[in-house]
C-alpha positions in Angstrom: 46.9 -1.9 -22.2 45.1 -4.6 -20.2 41.8 -6.2 -21.2 39.8 -4.1 -18.7 41.2 -0.9 -20.3 40.3 -2.0 -23.8 36.7 -2.9 -22.7 36.4 0.5 -21.0 37.2 2.2 -24.2 34.4 0.4 -26.1 31.4 2.8 -26.4 27.8 2.0 -27.2 27.0 1.8 -30.9 25.8 5.1 -32.4 22.3 5.6 -33.9 23.8 5.2 -37.4 25.5 1.9 -36.5 22.3 0.5 -35.0 20.5 1.5 -38.2 22.7 -0.9 -40.2 21.1 -3.9 -38.3 17.5 -2.9 -39.2 15.1 -5.2 -41.0 13.4 -4.2 -44.2 9.9 -3.6 -42.7 11.2 -1.2 -40.0 9.2 1.7 -41.3 8.3 4.3 -40.0 11.6 4.6 -38.2 12.0 7.4 -35.6 14.9 9.7 -36.3 17.7 10.2 -33.7 16.0 12.9 -31.8 12.7 11.2 -31.7 14.3 7.9 -30.6 15.7 9.7 -27.5 12.3 11.1 -26.7 10.6 7.7 -27.2 13.1 6.1 -24.9 12.6 8.8 -22.3 8.8 8.4 -22.6 9.1 4.6 -22.3 11.3 5.0 -19.1 8.8 7.5 -17.5 5.8 5.3 -18.5 7.5 2.2 -17.1 8.0 3.9 -13.7 4.3 4.9 -13.8 3.4 1.2 -14.6 1.4 2.1 -17.8 3.5 0.0 -20.1 2.8 -3.4 -21.8 6.1 -5.2 -22.7 6.6 -7.9 -25.2 4.7 -9.2 -28.1 2.3 -11.4 -26.2 1.3 -8.7 -23.8 1.0 -6.0 -26.4 -1.1 -8.2 -28.8 -3.4 -9.1 -25.8 -3.8 -5.4 -24.9 -4.6 -4.3 -28.4 -7.1 -7.1 -28.9 -8.8 -6.1 -25.6 -9.2 -2.6 -27.1 -6.5 -0.6 -25.1 -5.3 2.5 -26.9 -1.8 4.1 -26.7 1.5 4.4 -28.5 3.3 1.3 -29.8 7.1 1.3 -30.0 8.7 -1.5 -32.0 12.3 -2.5 -32.2 13.6 -2.7 -35.8 16.4 -5.2 -35.2 14.2 -8.2 -34.4 15.3 -11.5 -35.9 13.5 -13.5 -37.1 11.3 -10.6 -38.4 8.3 -13.0 -38.6 7.8 -12.6 -34.9 6.5 -9.0 -35.2 5.3 -8.7 -38.8 1.6 -8.9 -37.7 1.9 -6.1 -35.2 1.9 -3.0 -37.5 -1.2 -4.4 -39.2 -2.9 -5.0 -35.9 -2.0 -1.5 -34.8 -3.3 0.1 -38.0 -6.6 -1.8 -37.7 -7.1 -0.5 -34.2 -5.9 3.0 -35.0 -2.9 2.9 -32.7 0.1 4.9 -33.8 3.4 3.0 -33.9 7.0 3.8 -34.6 10.2 1.7 -34.9 13.4 2.4 -32.9 16.7 0.9 -34.0 17.6 -1.3 -31.1 15.8 -3.9 -28.9 18.5 -3.6 -26.2 17.9 0.1 -25.8 14.2 -0.4 -25.8 14.5 -3.0 -23.1 16.8 -0.7 -21.1 14.4 2.1 -21.3 11.5 -0.2 -20.3 13.4 -0.9 -17.0 14.2 -4.6 -17.9 17.4 -6.4 -18.2 16.2 -8.3 -21.3 16.0 -6.8 -24.7 12.4 -5.9 -25.6 10.8 -6.3 -29.1 7.8 -4.0 -28.6 6.2 -1.9 -25.9 2.7 -0.4 -25.8 2.3 2.8 -23.7 -1.3 2.9 -22.7 -3.2 6.1 -22.7 -3.9 7.2 -19.1 -5.2 10.6 -18.1 -3.2 10.8 -14.8 0.2 10.2 -16.4 2.6 12.9 -15.4 4.4 13.2 -18.8 1.2 13.6 -20.9 2.8 16.5 -22.9 5.8 14.2 -24.0 3.3 11.4 -24.7 1.2 13.7 -26.9 4.3 15.0 -28.8 5.4 11.4 -29.5 1.9 10.3 -30.7 1.7 13.4 -33.0 5.1 12.6 -34.4 4.2 8.9 -34.9 1.0 9.9 -36.8 2.9 12.5 -39.0 5.7 10.0 -39.9 3.1 7.4 -40.7 1.3 9.6 -43.1 4.5 10.7 -45.0 
């Protein structure tokens, strides 16, 4: 077997393997099915240009009063970079969820770089409004549990 064949056999880590790299504050964590829905929503929202990517943009948008759904990566290191974000979201009544991987979140946001957090802003003309509402409801229900 050549090196190329060995690399072709390597598959992406599973949800459970990604969960091993999570930080201790990554709660509420989306389950496997919800993570797929969130990545799908982020991809559609990114194409519709209603996404804020990265900590700096998300914090600026939240402080300016934009509402939406915040998706945070749970495998950020050092964790101090995003520890203020859940508190900021709670103060501004913005639902948020953690997903296991920053690489997957970046790929879903249509960027080549891993992304630590994404804010999907609330727009009325968004085509996937039903998926957005489902994800927001799930984020609120998980946060209360």
